[in-house]
C-alpha positions as a printed NumPy array, in Angstrom:
array([[ 23.073, -11.756,   0.555],
       [ 25.058, -13.272,  -2.233],
       [ 28.509, -11.862,  -2.987],
       [ 27.634,  -8.853,  -0.837],
       [ 24.467,  -8.125,  -2.804],
       [ 20.909,  -8.665,  -1.611],
       [ 18.944, -11.343,  -3.415],
       [ 15.26 , -11.829,  -3.955],
       [ 13.76 , -14.245,  -1.463],
       [ 10.29 , -15.082,  -2.683],
       [ 10.117, -18.787,  -1.866],
       [  8.627, -18.068,   1.559],
       [  5.89 , -15.822,   0.177],
       [  2.425, -17.333,   0.352],
       [ -0.503, -16.752,  -1.986],
       [ -1.807, -14.23 ,   0.545],
       [  1.488, -12.311,   0.354],
       [  1.149, -12.172,  -3.436],
       [ -2.452, -10.928,  -3.24 ],
       [ -1.254,  -8.211,  -0.86 ],
       [  1.532,  -7.287,  -3.269],
       [ -0.945,  -7.007,  -6.161],
       [ -3.224,  -4.799,  -4.046],
       [ -0.267,  -2.616,  -3.041],
       [  0.736,  -2.296,  -6.706],
       [ -2.817,  -1.29 ,  -7.649],
       [ -3.173,   1.405,  -4.999],
       [  0.376,   2.562,  -5.693],
       [ -0.454,   3.032,  -9.371],
       [ -3.633,   4.938,  -8.494],
       [ -1.666,   7.223,  -6.162],
       [  1.035,   7.769,  -8.767],
       [ -1.424,   8.637, -11.545],
       [ -3.502,  10.95 ,  -9.361],
       [ -0.373,  12.483,  -7.847],
       [  1.269,  13.205, -11.181],
       [ -1.956,  14.791, -12.409],
       [ -1.814,  17.273,  -9.517],
       [  1.932,  17.353,  -8.828],
       [  1.988,  21.142,  -8.371],
       [ -0.31 ,  20.846,  -5.353],
       [  0.675,  19.506,  -1.919],
       [ -1.803,  16.627,  -2.162],
       [ -0.297,  15.63 ,  -5.511],
       [  3.182,  15.499,  -4.005],
       [  1.844,  13.5  ,  -1.053],
       [  0.201,  11.036,  -3.439],
       [  3.436,  10.503,  -5.373],
       [  5.289,   9.971,  -2.089],
       [  2.648,   7.452,  -1.012],
       [  3.152,   5.597,  -4.298],
       [  6.861,   5.522,  -3.514],
       [  6.065,   4.122,  -0.084],
       [  4.093,   1.276,  -1.622],
       [  6.876,   0.549,  -4.119],
       [  9.535,   0.614,  -1.416],
       [  7.552,  -1.706,   0.825],
       [  7.054,  -4.176,  -2.011],
       [ 10.776,  -4.226,  -2.776],
       [ 11.678,  -4.735,   0.884],
       [  9.126,  -7.526,   1.15 ],
       [ 10.519,  -9.285,  -1.928],
       [ 14.032,  -9.134,  -0.486],
       [ 12.695, -10.438,   2.851],
       [ 14.046,  -7.403,   4.667],
       [ 12.321,  -7.24 ,   8.059],
       [  9.184,  -8.617,   6.468],
       [  7.143,  -8.708,   9.684],
       [  7.968,  -5.06 ,  10.408],
       [  7.058,  -3.998,   6.865],
       [  3.699,  -5.763,   7.23 ],
       [  3.088,  -4.181,  10.649],
       [  3.952,  -0.673,   9.434],
       [  1.779,  -1.152,   6.349],
       [ -1.395,  -1.315,   8.427],
       [ -1.237,   2.252,   9.827],
       [  0.342,   3.509,   6.571],
       [ -2.664,   2.406,   4.523],
       [ -5.148,   3.216,   7.277],
       [ -3.868,   6.777,   7.584],
       [ -4.335,   7.271,   3.846],
       [ -7.977,   6.232,   4.094],
       [ -8.492,   8.537,   7.068],
       [ -6.752,  11.487,   5.404],
       [ -8.71 ,  10.963,   2.205],
       [-11.933,  11.06 ,   4.215],
       [-10.936,  14.187,   6.159],
       [ -9.783,  16.042,   3.04 ],
       [-12.718,  15.057,   0.809],
       [-15.528,  14.92 ,   3.395],
       [-17.86 ,  12.773,   1.296],
       [-21.441,  13.211,   2.481],
       [-22.817,  10.355,   0.409],
       [-21.818,   7.654,  -2.036],
       [-22.443,  10.1  ,  -4.888],
       [-19.517,  12.195,  -3.609],
       [-17.067,   9.342,  -4.259],
       [-15.626,   8.95 ,  -7.747],
       [-15.243,   5.474,  -9.244],
       [-11.437,   5.658,  -8.932],
       [-11.733,   6.691,  -5.28 ],
       [-14.166,   3.852,  -4.604],
       [-11.824,   1.397,  -6.32 ],
       [ -8.772,   2.671,  -4.428],
       [-10.433,   2.69 ,  -1.012],
       [-11.789,  -0.832,  -1.604],
       [ -8.306,  -1.999,  -2.558],
       [ -6.855,  -0.321,   0.522],
       [ -9.425,  -1.876,   2.871],
       [ -8.713,  -5.314,   1.394],
       [ -4.983,  -4.662,   1.774],
       [ -5.39 ,  -3.779,   5.456],
       [ -7.342,  -7.009,   5.985],
       [ -4.628,  -9.056,   4.304],
       [ -1.887,  -7.295,   6.255],
       [ -3.71 ,  -8.051,   9.518],
       [ -3.97 , -11.755,   8.606],
       [ -0.328, -11.873,   7.523],
       [  0.78 , -10.161,  10.709],
       [ -1.107, -12.668,  12.833],
       [  0.464, -15.536,  10.867],
       [  3.961, -14.058,  11.116],
       [  3.525, -13.864,  14.897],
       [  2.713, -17.561,  15.16 ]])
């Protein structure tokens, strides 16, 4: 805090943090675009809220607000989105997955991997 206001604290962020932030931005944008396209449906609203969750987590991370907790919560947050997507869409084969879905799920799996590595490093 500086003069009672929070300040950005990015000097302690590693390259891995930044890759995670980029991945979170990418999946957040995908969720926002898909959510706004279907905003009148419950899944559209949920997608917009998920995008907000990604944005909020990024902001908290940049301000170094309980960074370890944000990383730890991010793992089930992203994992639950993959699981819910699978349950809702029930893809039977690769042909059932659109290119944007394949991109987003790949980004999310990479993000989970990075969050797991960051969490193990933050514990050390």
